[in-house]
TIKERO-838199 format. One line per 8 residues: their letters; for each residue y, x, z of N, C-alpha, C. Coordinates in steps of 0.001 Angstrom, whole numbers. Each point is the difference from the previous one (the first is absolute). Example, Ala and Ser with C-alpha at 12.3 -4.5 7.8 and 13.67 -1.06 7.14 Angstrom:
! residues 2
as	-5690/13190/7800/1190/-890/0/1200/900/0 | 1050/-350/-720/1190/820/60/1090/-770/730
***
This chain:
! residues 265
maftinel	73469/-42613/-81696/916/131/-1153/-208/-1257/-731 | 1176/-668/-507/-27/-1108/-697/-16/290/-1517 | -689/-820/-804/-57/159/-1490/530/-1308/-563 | 757/65/-1164/347/-1139/-800/-1248/-365/-818 | -22/-1201/-469/-1164/-539/-813/-193/992/-1204 | 1039/385/-646/-145/882/-1103/-607/1368/346 | 438/566/1072/-562/1326/398/-1478/-225/477 | -338/-1121/634/-1423/-187/327/-861/-131/-1081
fkklslky	499/-650/-1028/-793/-335/-1285/-237/1301/-699 | 1034/912/-59/-66/1253/-639/-1020/922/646 | 29/-20/1394/-1093/812/730/-1308/-545/-261 | -240/-1357/-37/-1336/-525/-311/-438/327/-1387 | 909/-29/-944/-249/240/-1431/-500/1415/-133 | 681/971/669/-317/1417/-68/-1409/237/692 | -242/-753/1005/-1145/215/783/-1251/-416/-795 | 136/-1211/-697/-1136/-544/-577/-50/226/-1532
lpiitaii	1025/614/-643/-11/255/-1418/-1147/907/-434 | -384/1094/748/-1191/734/-443/-1287/-800/-104 | -166/-939/1048/-1152/-784/-43/-50/-911/-1192 | 1153/-605/-265/110/-908/-1204/-241/700/-1239 | 643/1214/-136/-250/857/-1143/-1486/340/-182 | -670/368/1042/-1386/313/-50/-840/-1234/-480 | 344/-1219/534/-724/-1151/-449/179/-252/-1522 | 1182/70/-452/316/-275/-1379/-695/1093/-851
tiiplpvk	-128/1172/417/-575/1140/-716/-1422/-346/-306 | -725/-618/917/-1378/-223/-178/-410/-1372/-627 | 1094/-739/-221/-204/-1286/-572/453/38/-1466 | -777/-485/-1027/314/68/-1333/1340/-719/-288 | 921/689/-658/1325/-573/-321/-70/-542/-1446 | 833/-979/-251/41/-664/-1382/321/1112/-1041 | -827/341/-938/229/976/-964/-666/-652/-1257 | 403/663/-1186/-632/-413/-1222/-1502/370/56
aatflvte	-793/-1000/-31/-1470/291/254/-777/271/-1239 | -1013/737/144/-980/228/-1100/-1280/-829/372 | -430/-678/-1069/-1229/-752/124/-1063/576/-873 | -1236/-149/408/-1103/496/-833/-1259/-811/190 | -826/-50/-1098/-1220/-777/-7/-1046/656/861 | -830/-798/731/-1073/392/822/-1285/-765/-442 | -1061/807/-381/-1210/-628/-435/-1120/131/950 | 237/474/1234/-1047/69/925/561/-508/1342
ravlggnd	-800/-845/646/407/-547/1278/360/1060/1046 | -854/1031/90/178/1034/1050/1260/806/-261 | 446/195/-1246/1176/719/-304/1260/-836/400 | -31/-1272/26/1212/-826/361/366/260/1409 | -970/345/850/250/298/1427/440/-1172/823 | -573/-1178/-280/374/-1174/633/-204/11/1508 | 858/-687/726/-130/-204/1443/39/-1445/370 | -257/-853/-941/-32/-1448/196/-869/-648/-1113
lvnwgslg	-395/-1198/203/-970/-599/-862/134/-1569/35 | -235/-602/-1264/-163/-1495/-20/-1401/-215/-508 | -859/-660/824/-1268/-470/-537/163/-1491/-198 | -403/-416/-1236/187/-1444/-434/-913/-916/856 | -1088/538/576/-807/-820/891/770/-587/1232 | 1078/739/321/738/-445/1119/808/-1316/-173 | 42/-500/-1193/591/-1245/-362/-774/-1102/580 | -1262/257/261/-955/-1045/523/-406/-1024/-1066
kvfnpsap	233/211/-1231/-485/-906/-1128/-747/744/-1010 | -1273/-107/27/-918/671/-1006/-814/-987/-694 | 57/120/-1274/-730/-876/-949/-1526/405/-74 | -835/-913/189/-1545/213/-151/-438/-737/-1183 | -401/717/-1082/-376/-667/-1222/-1302/-815/202 | -777/269/928/-1215/-724/280/258/-1323/711 | 1078/-93/661/408/-1251/669/1519/-225/-168 | 466/-273/-1103/1455/34/-285/727/-988/921
dfsvflpk	1139/538/528/827/-757/894/1414/164/-564 | 608/-925/-719/1220/164/-652/1164/35/940 | -229/-287/1197/1180/56/997/255/1444/297 | -822/997/-369/426/1338/230/804/693/-1119 | 255/-799/-1037/843/467/-1092/1402/276/628 | 586/1000/-559/1420/441/512/1074/-538/-1012 | 1178/-188/685/1243/-290/-963/349/1340/-814 | 803/-306/-957/402/1105/-891/922/966/817
sfsatsqg	694/-554/1100/752/925/849/-404/-229/1457 | -215/1114/764/-438/-186/1300/370/1318/735 | -191/12/1392/335/1191/756/-1159/503/729 | -32/1279/346/-1002/744/639/556/949/993 | -792/506/1003/374/1030/874/-895/1206/18 | 448/1117/-74/-827/1193/24/-587/222/1357 | -930/848/84/-580/342/1224/924/629/1044 | 1113/614/-508/982/657/755/1168/-941/347
glgldini	-36/-1265/-482/1047/-1031/187/1089/-165/-1030 | -167/652/-1089/1021/-71/-1076/-237/-1284/-776 | 1120/-757/-196/-103/-1184/-784/37/254/-1535 | -767/-810/-748/26/109/-1386/53/-1390/-591 | 617/-128/-1103/75/-1201/-779/-698/245/-1344 | -946/-816/-364/-786/178/-1189/389/-1179/-948 | 198/371/-1287/238/-990/-1009/-792/268/-1285 | -838/-945/-464/-830/88/-1073/581/-892/-1128
aptnnpqv	513/613/-1006/637/-766/-1191/-1106/-1050/-537 | 475/-1166/-255/-992/-1050/-576/-361/391/-1397 | -1242/-519/-413/-488/227/-1293/302/-1309/-866 | 48/157/-1300/194/-1068/-857/-1329/-881/-270 | -1060/577/503/-1284/-752/-219/-264/-984/1084 | 90/-1313/-218/-107/-979/949/-1357/-154/681 | -1042/645/-525/-1373/4/486/-148/983/1187 | 869/901/111/-202/1156/978/298/-498/1362
tppfvfqt	-794/375/1019/80/-440/1377/1183/731/627 | 514/-497/1095/869/782/861/-570/1349/402 | 864/834/525/-524/1344/514/-987/-228/1138 | -908/944/262/-858/-109/1106/-503/1456/401 | -589/55/1300/-580/1227/359/-1499/-131/36 | -731/936/-525/-1548/-50/113/-408/1365/485 | -1277/-17/524/-608/1248/454/-985/425/-1072 | 167/1114/-576/-865/431/-1163/-1297/488/537
lpspgirs	-1124/-645/-506/-1363/93/528/-894/-142/-1206 | -1322/541/230/-992/-277/-1038/-324/-1488/-255 | -474/-330/-1193/-329/-1320/-311/-873/-656/1047 | 313/-1191/465/841/-1044/-646/1441/161/396 | 409/1065/570/1423/222/185/664/416/-1196 | 1279/298/158/872/464/-1197/-23/1481/7 | -531/527/-1109/-120/1453/-221/1328/521/-678 | 329/1286/293/1171/576/-575/-267/1537/-7
nfaqgdfi	954/775/-346/-130/1439/128/819/526/1194 | 268/-922/965/524/462/1231/-1195/382/877 | 177/471/1246/-1049/329/967/-663/-1316/542 | -1298/-24/77/-693/-1085/567/659/-404/1434 | 292/-1268/119/559/-439/1239/1546/-90/64 | 661/532/-952/1466/12/-138/462/-1437/-84 | 1121/-313/629/649/-1365/-162/1082/199/-1083 | -86/-843/-1044/722/145/-1238/999/-1154/-74
lfggidpt	1332/293/-302/906/-915/-307/63/-199/-1568 | -268/-1257/-444/-247/-212/-1472/963/-1036/-442 | 506/149/-1225/1083/-838/-516/-506/-1399/-348 | -1277/-153/-306/-587/-1303/-328/-871/118/-1186 | -828/-978/-264/-984/61/-1077/-221/-1431/-695 | -326/-29/-1276/-367/-1186/-600/-1419/-350/282 | -159/-1044/933/-1400/-315/535/-911/-599/-1084 | 559/-395/-1037/-829/-614/-1139/-911/1056/-623
gfsplppg	298/1231/74/-849/1051/-440/-553/922/1016 | 79/-352/1267/-462/896/982/-1303/-466/770 | -861/909/304/-1095/-127/835/-421/1275/498 | -491/163/1267/-430/1321/453/-1138/488/-956 | 35/1280/-217/-848/645/-1018/-1110/904/654 | -1230/-91/-374/-977/879/570/108/1398/-610 | -563/1041/651/145/1359/-472/-492/89/-1421 | 726/806/-770/-437/210/-1392/540/-1044/-987
tpdpgtqg	636/-983/508/604/-1029/-992/1339/571/-539 | 222/-73/-1296/1307/505/-593/1196/-800/514 | 1072/659/66/1201/-724/428/452/-1015/-1013 | 182/-1229/371/320/-1042/-1007/1475/45/-440 | 862/821/786/1382/65/-396/703/-1250/403 | -315/-670/1184/700/-1139/436/1494/174/181 | 715/-890/-432/1487/86/98/538/-442/1384 | 1096/483/315/625/-281/1293/1488/372/98
ngepltis	549/160/1079/1413/299/221/216/1510/284 | 451/620/-1109/394/1487/173/1500/216/-78 | 784/-1037/386/1408/179/-68/483/1000/1146 | 1181/403/-51/348/1023/1090/-118/-435/1435 | -413/882/822/-166/-308/1415/1087/902/678 | 819/-586/866/1159/675/576/-249/105/1593 | 183/1115/572/-80/156/1490/1375/433/479 | 713/-679/851/1305/373/494/-259/297/1520
faqpvfga	645/1101/447/-192/459/1414/1221/-354/858 | -199/-459/1136/1083/-411/926/902/1134/386 | -649/1189/-127/790/1245/345/-403/1041/-1099 | 921/675/-492/-346/993/-1162/-1003/1106/536 | -841/448/-875/-1066/882/269/-31/1234/-914 | -654/1059/415/-80/1207/-768/-939/-143/-1180 | -981/-928/86/-946/-85/-979/-1039/-1103/256 | -650/-421/-1053/-1118/-1050/154/-770/49/-1296
gtqiaidt	-1285/-496/172/-847/-90/-1125/-1304/-677/237 | -779/-331/-928/-1186/-679/-9/-913/245/-1075 | -1290/-282/98/-870/40/-1177/114/-1253/-711 | -49/86/-1312/322/-1194/-851/-1062/-114/-1184 | -369/-1253/-286/-991/-182/-1045/473/-1287/-874 | -441/-94/-1150/265/-1106/-943/-1355/-602/-258 | -56/-1298/51/-1233/-802/-137/-443/-7/-1411 | -313/1191/-557/-703/187/-1316/-453/1393/-172
sklkvets	-1170/166/-511/-403/1352/-384/-200/106/-1464 | 604/-953/-729/-213/-65/-1427/1000/1006/-724 | 1107/355/692/1005/741/-624/681/957/1030 | 592/1074/-459/709/938/806/1363/-662/233 | 508/-73/1320/1269/-564/270/833/995/695 | 1401/-103/-282/960/825/680/407/-787/1305 | -121/592/1046/536/-652/1263/1266/799/423 | 930/-720/484/1382/608/393/326/-361/1422
itafdnan	920/987/636/639/-160/1175/1454/317/-139 | 874/-875/616/1437/202/-123/567/-188/1349 | 935/891/396/635/-71/1306/1535/-294/-132 | 527/-764/992/1417/-218/70/475/209/1400 | 1316/252/117/545/137/1413/577/-1397/425 | 699/-64/1129/465/-1283/502/1233/-497/-782 | 522/820/-890/1066/-516/-803/-500/-299/-1423 | -1276/-103/-161/-633/-271/-1243/157/1138/-1099
nllgtfsv	236/1153/516/108/1166/-980/-1396/496/-257 | -274/228/-1271/-1363/595/-343/-103/1381/452 | -1072/243/695/-228/1293/578/-1058/804/-868 | -852/-742/-643/-1103/718/-831/-965/-1020/-494 | -623/300/-1068/-1028/-820/-535/-1120/915/-773 | -1242/-301/286/-1030/820/-513/-1167/-962/-499 | -767/493/-1007/-1119/-700/-589/-1236/991/-71 | -1199/-563/138/-1223/740/-145/-1005/-847/-680
pnisslal	-855/533/-727/-1141/-756/-670/-1028/-411/1040 | -513/-1117/-172/-902/-622/1030/-1127/-649/-785 | -1235/303/484/-1238/-607/-499/-674/-622/1171 | -274/-1327/-53/-718/-765/1063/-1418/-83/-305 | -762/-374/1093/-1390/-201/-113/-482/-856/1089 | -1291/-324/73/-637/-766/1103/-905/902/790 | 287/1221/98/-902/968/553/-39/183/1557 | 1022/-652/689/107/156/1462/84/1468/350
dnsavflg	588/854/-723/-2/1437/271/1268/668/378 | 968/-783/427/1247/478/491/787/871/-1056 | -204/-312/-1314/592/776/-999/1316/-650/-452 | 472/-1071/564/1326/-558/-354/1118/1019/239 | 871/33/-1010/1034/971/30/973/-232/1150 | 420/1095/636/1052/-111/1088/1309/250/-647 | 967/-912/244/1334/88/-522/1027/-223/1051 | 698/1224/253/1040/-39/1071/1191/766/-471
irsdtani	1077/-229/819/1251/715/-162/528/615/1318 | 396/1222/-42/492/691/1155/1496/451/-273 | 780/-16/1053/1304/464/-196/346/980/1106 | 1056/933/-239/345/904/1084/952/-552/1033 | 300/-1279/-59/817/-673/959/-584/-1452/107 | 304/-567/1082/-587/-1457/236/1018/-916/-692 | -255/-265/-1253/878/-885/-794/-777/-1067/-862 | -1209/4/121/-835/-973/-811/4/-1339/731
srlvfsss	590/-990/-632/52/-1248/538/-897/-1079/-671 | -386/302/-1239/-751/-873/-803/-868/745/-1017 | -1282/-472/-132/-940/530/-953/-453/-1149/-909 | -140/341/-1331/-520/-1019/-872/-1181/599/-778 | -1109/-722/68/-1211/450/-659/-239/-917/-1229 | -406/588/-1152/-137/-840/-1245/-989/710/-904 | -406/-667/-1054/-897/544/-941/383/-316/-1426 | -603/645/-954/247/-291/-1396/-787/-1113/-485
apqyglai	-900/-595/781/-766/-1182/-389/59/-1163/1014 | 1260/-649/64/259/-991/1003/-921/-1227/-95 | -776/-98/-1066/-943/-1185/-125/-1198/192/798 | -242/1172/575/-1109/223/901/510/206/1470 | -767/-545/962/487/42/1343/127/1431/585 | 1112/97/674/350/1308/670/-382/-55/1437 | -680/1097/509/-485/32/1332/430/1302/678 | 226/-20/1305/294/1180/842/-793/-156/1279
nqvsifai	-256/1204/552/-668/4/1290/1101/379/1090 | -455/506/1132/983/293/1050/1076/911/-404 | 1108/-282/496/1296/838/-381/268/1019/1107 | -44/1267/-385/376/1084/935/1539/163/-72 | 603/218/1197/1496/130/64/385/1234/799 | 921/777/-534/647/1011/735/1262/-517/597 | 40/-500/1212/1112/-593/513/755/747/988 | 1237/-315/283/768/614/1080/-468/-602/1369
pestytla	-463/815/910/-311/-543/1346/1224/-798/548 | -274/-1173/592/1047/-817/561/927/712/911 | -496/789/870/803/735/979/944/960/-729 | -445/672/-1020/843/847/-769/1091/-808/-730 | -275/-1047/-562/906/-852/-728/1058/-479/895 | -380/-437/1207/1067/-541/998/843/1207/415 | -623/1144/254/799/1189/425/973/384/-1075 | -330/-57/-1240/854/322/-1095/1260/-922/-8
ilafgvsg	-145/-1218/195/1069/-1003/-19/896/375/1290 | -575/231/1057/791/278/1214/739/1315/-221 | -595/1017/-558/604/1325/-248/1132/-52/-956 | -177/-685/-1068/1155/-256/-939/1107/-858/640 | -299/-933/772/990/-847/627/825/772/974 | -616/873/820/657/730/1073/799/1070/-648 | -541/753/-1009/634/989/-649/1289/-563/-724 | -127/-1169/-643/1187/-655/-672/1034/-311/985
avlkrrkc	-407/-526/1106/1058/-313/1095/705/1209/463 | -732/1116/152/644/1278/495/994/516/-1044 | -411/49/-1247/866/395/-1094/1203/-867/-97 | -184/-1263/46/1170/-953/-129/985/268/1175 | -526/141/1225/786/201/1139/818/1263/-117 | -662/1046/-564/744/1337/-123/1118/-121/-910 | -143/-789/-1150/999/-127/-983/1221/-752/631 | -321/-904/934/1039/-809/629/862/643/1006
t	-551/1166/563/692/747/1100/673/1215/-462
***
């Protein structure tokens, strides 16, 4: 029995429409999303991670190598293969170094209130007032670059966050996280009080944002004291698995073609 092209397409559409519908049902559809603050890494439910040690440039204060300094804007790749663009706004203080990564360790290493051994992305510091401090030494309040740090994702994510610290324990600082979608629409902004120390006790505040749909394309971290250096450790990400993302594109493409063909017949 012979079929016309239109008849054949109708039969294929009817045959595969339940499968397409099922795929779309399990894939999050674009809806008005709700975003909320997350202050614990485990609650974020991340399935991907960016460790700044993976950049291969780590500053050693005992043997400074200025070639490991980073540009204000650079790219990184998560453990799951997600591309990220990082931008650190410049400071007005000409004495402050470019950004760099260090591993927080006991003296003579650089101490912080992240966990010992963490790799830290740091906005920069005024080296004229800096030297590694022995235990018990008061924080001198060395100035640095605490201007906003922006992370843009190559593919929108459900959520992301990191522990954050400001390079001073002399005052209480508000640290903030702001999320945008790929059209630069504001999704949410949150602030929490933050007190830093040199205790190496993993007490640095976790600051993250989750959404009920994968629409977070950019995060901005900032503080109320931009004259002091801003630091973050590894970034946890709740990303869409690549296979699911590709399947979603195919499903919407096929379903769109089916609906368009039906309207034309």
